[in-house]
C-alpha positions in Angstrom: 124.9 206.7 -13.3 127.4 209.5 -13.5 130.7 208.8 -12.0 133.0 211.6 -10.9 136.4 211.7 -9.2 136.7 214.2 -6.4 140.1 214.8 -4.8 139.7 216.2 -1.4 141.6 219.4 -2.3 141.7 222.0 0.4 143.8 224.6 -1.4 145.6 224.8 -4.7 149.0 225.4 -6.2 152.4 224.4 -4.8 154.3 226.3 -2.2 157.7 225.2 -0.8 158.9 227.1 2.3 162.2 228.8 1.8 163.3 227.1 5.0 163.2 223.7 3.1 166.4 224.9 1.4 168.3 224.3 4.6 168.4 220.5 4.1 171.3 219.9 6.4 169.7 221.7 9.3 166.8 219.3 9.1 168.8 216.3 9.9 168.3 214.8 13.3 171.8 214.6 14.9 174.0 212.4 12.7 171.2 210.2 11.5 169.7 210.5 8.0 165.9 210.6 7.6 166.0 207.1 6.1 167.7 205.8 9.3 165.4 207.8 11.5 162.1 206.7 9.9 162.2 203.1 9.1 159.6 200.7 7.8 158.7 197.7 10.0 159.1 194.6 7.8 157.5 192.3 10.2 154.5 190.6 8.4 151.0 191.0 9.8 150.0 188.0 11.8 146.8 186.9 10.0 146.3 183.8 12.2 144.4 185.9 14.8 141.0 185.5 13.2 137.9 186.0 15.2 137.4 186.8 18.9 138.5 190.5 18.7 136.1 192.8 20.6 138.2 195.9 20.5 141.1 197.5 18.7 141.5 200.3 21.1 144.9 199.0 22.4 146.3 198.6 18.9 145.3 202.2 18.0 146.3 203.8 21.3 149.9 204.5 20.2 149.0 205.8 16.7 146.0 208.0 17.4 148.1 210.8 19.2 150.4 210.9 16.2 147.6 211.9 13.8 147.3 215.7 13.8 145.0 218.4 12.4 146.6 220.7 9.8 145.3 224.3 9.4 146.7 226.3 6.5 146.2 229.9 5.3 146.6 231.0 1.6 146.1 234.3 -0.2 143.9 234.2 -3.3 142.9 236.8 -5.8 139.3 237.5 -6.7 137.5 239.9 -9.0 139.1 241.3 -12.1 138.2 240.5 -15.7 136.4 237.3 -16.7 138.9 234.6 -17.7 137.7 234.5 -21.3 135.7 237.6 -21.9 136.5 239.0 -25.5 135.6 242.6 -24.3 138.6 242.6 -21.9 140.8 240.8 -24.4 140.5 243.8 -26.8 139.9 246.6 -24.4 142.3 245.8 -21.6 142.6 249.3 -20.0 140.5 249.9 -17.0 140.0 246.3 -16.0 138.7 245.7 -12.6 141.5 245.3 -10.1 141.9 241.9 -8.5 141.5 241.8 -4.7 143.4 239.6 -2.4 141.8 237.6 0.4 142.8 235.0 2.8 141.4 231.5 2.6 141.6 228.9 5.4 142.0 225.2 4.7 142.2 222.2 6.8 143.4 218.6 6.6 145.2 215.9 8.5 148.8 214.7 8.9 150.8 211.9 10.6 153.9 212.5 12.8 156.4 209.8 11.6 159.5 210.7 13.6 160.4 211.8 17.2 161.9 215.0 16.0 158.7 216.2 14.2 158.6 215.2 10.6 155.1 214.9 9.3 153.6 213.2 6.3 150.5 214.7 4.6 149.2 215.4 1.2 150.6 218.0 -1.2 147.1 219.4 -1.9 146.6 220.1 1.9 149.5 222.6 2.0 149.5 223.9 -1.6 150.4 227.6 -1.9 150.2 228.0 1.9 151.4 231.2 3.6 151.2 229.7 7.1 150.7 226.1 8.3 149.9 225.1 12.0 149.6 221.6 13.5 147.3 220.8 16.3 148.0 217.7 18.4 145.4 215.7 20.4 147.0 216.8 23.7 146.1 220.4 22.9 149.4 221.6 21.6 149.4 223.9 18.5 152.8 224.2 16.7 153.9 226.1 13.7 155.0 223.9 10.9 157.5 224.4 8.1 156.8 222.9 4.6 160.0 220.9 4.0 158.9 219.9 0.5 156.0 218.7 -1.7 155.7 216.3 -4.6 152.6 217.1 -6.7 153.3 213.9 -8.8 152.5 211.7 -5.9 150.4 214.1 -3.7 152.9 213.8 -0.9 154.1 216.6 1.4 156.5 216.6 4.3 156.2 219.2 7.1 158.5 219.8 10.2 157.6 221.0 13.6 159.7 221.7 16.7 158.7 221.0 20.2 160.5 221.1 23.5 158.2 218.3 24.7 158.3 214.8 23.2 156.2 214.1 20.2 154.2 211.0 19.5 154.9 209.3 16.1 153.5 206.4 14.2 155.3 203.2 13.2 155.4 202.5 9.5 154.6 199.1 8.1 155.6 197.6 4.8 152.7 198.4 2.5 153.9 195.9 0.0 152.9 193.1 2.3 149.2 194.1 2.7 146.5 191.8 1.3 143.0 192.4 0.1 140.7 191.8 3.0 143.1 193.0 5.8 141.3 195.1 8.4 142.3 198.8 8.3 141.5 202.1 10.1 141.3 205.5 8.8 142.2 208.2 11.3 141.8 211.9 10.6 139.7 215.0 11.0 136.7 214.7 8.6 134.7 217.8 8.0 136.4 219.5 11.0 134.5 217.5 13.6 137.6 216.4 15.5 139.7 213.2 15.3 137.7 210.3 14.0 138.5 206.6 13.6 136.6 204.5 10.9 137.1 200.9 10.1 137.1 198.9 6.9 139.2 196.5 4.8 141.8 196.8 2.1 139.5 196.6 -1.0 142.2 196.6 -3.6 145.8 197.5 -4.0 148.0 198.9 -6.8 145.0 201.0 -8.1 146.2 203.1 -11.1 144.9 204.7 -14.3 142.3 206.8 -12.4 143.8 210.1 -13.6 143.4 211.5 -10.1 146.9 212.9 -10.2 147.3 214.4 -13.6 150.7 213.5 -15.1 151.6 211.9 -11.8 152.2 208.4 -10.3 149.3 206.4 -9.1 149.6 203.2 -6.9 146.8 203.6 -4.5 145.5 201.4 -1.7 141.7 201.3 -2.0 139.6 200.9 1.1 136.0 201.1 2.3 137.0 202.7 5.6 135.0 205.9 5.6 137.1 208.9 4.3 135.7 212.4 3.9 136.9 215.9 3.3 139.4 216.8 6.0 140.7 213.2 6.1 143.3 214.2 3.5 146.8 213.5 4.8 145.5 211.4 7.6 146.5 207.8 8.5 145.5 204.5 7.2 146.7 201.9 9.6 146.6 198.1 10.0 145.1 196.1 12.8 148.2 196.6 14.9 148.1 200.3 14.5 151.0 200.6 12.0 150.9 203.2 9.3 150.3 201.5 5.8 149.0 204.6 3.9 148.3 208.3 3.7 144.6 209.0 3.0 144.2 211.2 0.0 141.1 210.9 -2.2 137.7 209.5 -2.7 135.5 208.4 -5.5 131.8 209.5 -5.6 128.7 208.8 -7.6 128.5 212.5 -8.8 125.5 213.3 -6.8 127.3 214.1 -3.6 130.8 214.8 -2.2 130.4 212.4 0.7 132.0 208.9 1.1 130.4 206.0 -0.7 132.9 203.4 0.4 135.6 204.0 -2.2 138.6 205.8 -0.8 142.3 205.8 -1.7 145.6 206.1 0.2 149.2 206.5 -0.9 151.1 203.4 0.3 153.9 204.0 2.8 156.4 202.4 0.5 155.9 205.2 -2.0 155.4 208.0 0.6 158.6 206.9 2.5 160.8 207.1 -0.6 159.3 210.5 -1.6 159.9 211.8 2.0 163.6 210.7 2.0 164.2 212.6 -1.3 162.3 215.7 -0.1 164.3 215.9 3.2 167.7 215.0 1.9 167.6 216.5 -1.6 164.8 219.1 -1.5 163.2 217.5 -4.5 162.3 214.0 -5.9 164.6 212.8 -8.6 163.2 210.0 -10.8 164.5 207.8 -13.5 163.6 208.5 -17.1 163.5 206.2 -20.1 162.2 208.5 -22.8 159.5 206.5 -24.5 155.8 206.7 -25.2 154.0 203.6 -24.0 150.6 202.0 -23.9 149.1 198.8 -22.4 149.3 195.7 -24.7 146.0 193.9 -24.3 145.2 190.5 -25.9 143.3 192.0 -28.8 146.0 194.5 -29.7 148.7 191.7 -29.3 146.7 189.5 -31.7 146.3 192.3 -34.3 150.0 193.1 -34.1 151.0 189.4 -34.5 152.5 189.2 -30.9 150.6 186.1 -30.0 150.4 185.7 -26.2 153.2 188.1 -25.5 152.5 190.2 -22.4 154.1 193.5 -21.6 154.0 197.2 -22.5 154.2 198.4 -26.0 156.6 201.2 -27.0 154.7 203.8 -29.2 157.5 206.3 -29.6 161.2 206.9 -28.7 162.4 210.3 -28.0 165.7 211.2 -29.9 168.8 211.2 -27.9 166.9 209.7 -24.9 168.2 206.9 -22.8 165.9 204.5 -24.6 167.3 205.7 -28.0 170.8 205.3 -26.7 170.0 201.8 -25.7 168.6 200.9 -29.1 165.0 200.6 -28.2 162.6 201.0 -31.1 158.9 201.7 -32.0 156.8 198.6 -31.5 159.1 197.0 -29.0 157.4 195.3 -26.0 159.0 195.7 -22.6 158.5 192.6 -20.6 160.6 193.1 -17.5 162.6 195.7 -15.6 165.3 193.7 -13.9 163.5 190.6 -12.6 160.1 192.4 -12.2 157.5 191.7 -14.8 155.5 194.7 -16.2 151.9 194.2 -17.2 150.7 197.9 -17.5 152.1 201.2 -18.7 151.6 202.7 -15.3 153.6 199.7 -13.8 156.5 200.4 -16.1 156.4 204.1 -15.3 156.5 203.4 -11.5 159.4 201.0 -11.9 161.5 203.3 -13.9 160.7 206.3 -11.9 161.7 204.5 -8.6 165.3 204.1 -9.9 167.9 206.9 -9.5 168.9 208.9 -12.5 172.2 207.6 -13.8 171.5 204.1 -12.6 171.6 201.2 -15.1 168.5 198.9 -15.4 168.2 195.7 -17.4 165.1 195.5 -19.7 163.8 192.3 -21.2 162.3 193.2 -24.6 160.3 191.4 -27.3 161.0 192.3 -30.9 160.3 190.5 -34.2 159.6 187.0 -32.6 162.5 187.1 -30.2 163.3 188.1 -26.7 166.5 189.9 -25.7 167.9 191.9 -22.8 169.5 195.3 -22.9 171.0 197.7 -20.3 169.7 201.2 -20.1 171.4 204.1 -18.3 168.4 206.1 -17.1 168.3 209.9 -17.3 166.5 212.2 -15.0 162.8 212.7 -15.5 162.0 216.2 -16.6 159.1 218.2 -15.1 155.7 217.5 -16.6 155.8 220.8 -18.4 159.3 220.1 -19.9 158.2 216.6 -20.8 155.1 217.6 -22.6 156.5 220.6 -24.4 159.4 218.6 -25.6 157.4 215.9 -27.2 156.1 218.0 -30.1 156.9 221.2 -31.9 154.1 220.9 -34.5 151.2 223.1 -33.5 148.8 221.9 -36.3 146.1 219.9 -34.5 143.4 219.9 -37.2 142.8 221.7 -40.5 143.1 225.4 -39.7 143.5 224.8 -36.0 146.7 225.2 -34.0 147.3 224.2 -30.4 149.9 224.2 -27.7 150.3 222.5 -24.3 149.3 224.7 -21.5 152.1 226.8 -20.1 152.6 229.9 -18.0 152.6 232.3 -21.0 149.3 230.9 -22.3 147.8 230.9 -18.8 148.6 234.6 -18.5 147.5 235.5 -22.1 144.1 233.9 -21.7 143.7 234.6 -18.0 143.1 231.0 -17.0 142.3 230.4 -13.3 143.7 227.7 -11.1 140.9 225.4 -12.1 142.6 224.9 -15.4 145.6 222.6 -14.6 146.6 221.1 -17.9 145.6 220.4 -21.4 146.0 221.7 -25.0 145.2 225.4 -25.6 143.8 226.3 -29.0 145.9 229.3 -30.1 144.6 229.8 -33.6 141.5 229.0 -35.7 141.3 230.2 -39.3 138.0 231.6 -40.6 137.9 228.9 -43.4 138.6 226.0 -41.0 135.8 223.4 -41.1 136.0 223.4 -37.2 135.6 227.2 -36.9 132.0 227.0 -35.6 132.9 224.7 -32.7 136.6 225.3 -31.8 137.7 228.8 -30.7 140.9 230.4 -29.7 141.5 230.2 -26.0 139.6 226.9 -25.6 141.4 224.2 -23.6 141.1 220.6 -24.6 141.6 218.5 -21.6 140.4 215.1 -22.7 139.6 213.3 -26.0 137.6 210.1 -25.8 138.1 210.2 -22.1 141.9 210.3 -22.4 143.8 213.2 -20.8 145.9 214.9 -23.5 149.0 216.9 -22.9 150.5 217.1 -26.4 149.4 217.8 -29.9 150.9 214.5 -30.9 148.8 212.6 -28.4 145.7 214.5 -29.5 146.2 213.7 -33.2 146.3 210.0 -32.4 142.9 210.2 -30.8 141.4 212.4 -33.5 140.8 209.8 -36.2 139.5 211.0 -39.6 135.8 210.3 -40.3 134.8 209.7 -36.7 132.8 211.7 -34.2 134.7 212.0 -30.9 133.9 213.4 -27.4 136.0 216.3 -26.2 136.1 217.6 -22.7 136.9 221.3 -22.9 137.2 224.5 -20.8 135.7 227.5 -22.5 134.5 230.9 -21.3 135.0 229.9 -17.6 133.3 226.5 -17.7 134.1 222.9 -18.4 131.8 220.9 -20.7 131.7 218.0 -23.1 131.2 218.5 -26.8 131.0 216.2 -29.9 133.4 216.9 -32.7 133.1 215.3 -36.2 136.6 214.9 -37.5 136.8 215.3 -41.3 
């Protein structure tokens, strides 16, 4: 059975409204956004089992706070094919690209009385105009305060002379698998719809739904479909516990099969505070390459029953380097919190402010020790990936570089190509000249998303046949490559 991940993307590419630069003007009186939008820490009363015949009263206060979002973006169409060699060599007289407007739709949740709205980054990417429709019939123009592609969170702001409904936020850290939840949104444009399910899992990561981003999803079987993006996932008392964002399908359809994902409020709230108060999200940075340490790898490396995250590289002059961390160290804890996955370590470090000091518990050469690290500020994905390697030699006679704006322009890649390694040169006598061509993008090797030549080299082991997922001549496809 073919499995595919289908983010419910409405439109593409990031757009931050110029109005979002006026951060001070977006404050509500003298209160900060963190004081204005608080998380209710009261635990869910799970003693109320059985006997419930309706949740209408619980949802009555939240449903009006879930809004429909309509967006307009300008896209270019026509012009030369993205990888046509004719246009590469005979560029004059290329067909002119035409601009046209595309409409998108999604959902959002009002989370403050003065009109702040949480939604998904992909709902308002590259938007020229955004409008919000309330359940009482009002339609309001919205300003994009800020977006964070690395978590797929966006914050909008609307103004209204009349009072606005808003949702209460629950502490998503307290949810349990089996808790009853409701998804509220505007699926397929039919109008506000409420579906019911349970929390199927929490802390889902490693799905590569957000490339180069941070994944910590709530999984639910409450029905979510296209148009639900940015809508509410609420608990049995009507409190917001997540922002619906993506679904997993079986590859045969784009509809819901009972596997949906939401961004937990704990994450969305922290991102919102940074976007409103700073205009961007700042994250802590350690400066290491890491991978999960499973039992088999631990045994092979002589670590015994040590559990943690293995350091595979340390960037020169990085916070980790300054703190004395080394290749093959195993990170056990950040502060008092244990780490059992590379994604977990990345989330814990990113949640800290740049310049803050964190204590790491580390295993090295049969002993445990603690060390303090002064975190740096996490670079953008592009800066991070480009900075990891300067050696373009991927294979014999083949050179590649991480995708960047210059390469995108040179090879005329469309928006469908988001990341990967671009093959920039293939010599005629290369043993790979028949399969690999200049302008091809390698997105995955052995199912692993690759961003740097260094990462790709590790996956391309000599004497093996590997599966590549590539973009070439306008299409994505898999290919088998025998590495000599």
